N, C-alpha and C positions, 0 to 999 in steps of 0.2 A: 434625327433632325434632318430636314431637307431644305436646301436653299434653291429658290426658284427665281427666274427672271421673267418679267413681263415683256412679251414681244407681240405687237399687234393686239389681238384680243385674247391671247392665251398665255398661260403660265408654263414655262419650260424649265424642268429641273436642270440645274447646273452643278450641283454637288450635294453630298450628304455625309453624315457622320454619326457616330454614337458617342455619348458621354463616357468619360473614364471614371475611375473610382472617386475622383475629386469633383465630379459633376461637370467637367469641362469637355468641350469638343475642340480638339487641337487643330483640326483643319476641316473645312467643308468643301473646299475646291480641290480638284485634282492637281497634282504637282505641275507647276508651270503655267497654270491658268489663273487669270485675275478677273475679278468681277468688273463688268462694264458699268459705266454710269447709267442710271435709269431706275426703274421701280423694281424692287425685289421683295420676296416674301420668305420668311422663315416659318417652317411648319414643324411643330412638335407633336408627334404621335403619342399623346399621353395615355391613351387607353391601353396600348400594349404595355407600357411601363407599369401602370398600376395592376393590370391583369397578371403580370409576371410575379407580382408581390401578393397576389390573392386579395387585392383591394378593389373596391368599385371605383369607377371613374365617372365623374359627372359629364365631362367633355371628352369626345373621342380625339379631338386634336385642338391645338391652340396655334393661331397664325398671327404673325406680326408682319405688317406691310410697311416698307420704308423706301425713301428715295435716296 
């Protein structure tokens, strides 16, 4: 999973992480960094997840944009 921040006309990655055995990502941002107010996007690379399990994936990724 990748967390990106919208700056100007582009998306800049500000953090990433992988889910644990419980399906949770404990932290997306590097230690000591906080997300700034603005528009952000979470990107889930589901293709790689399903490919690792030998299953087909309809979507290569899923994105959620929020303010």
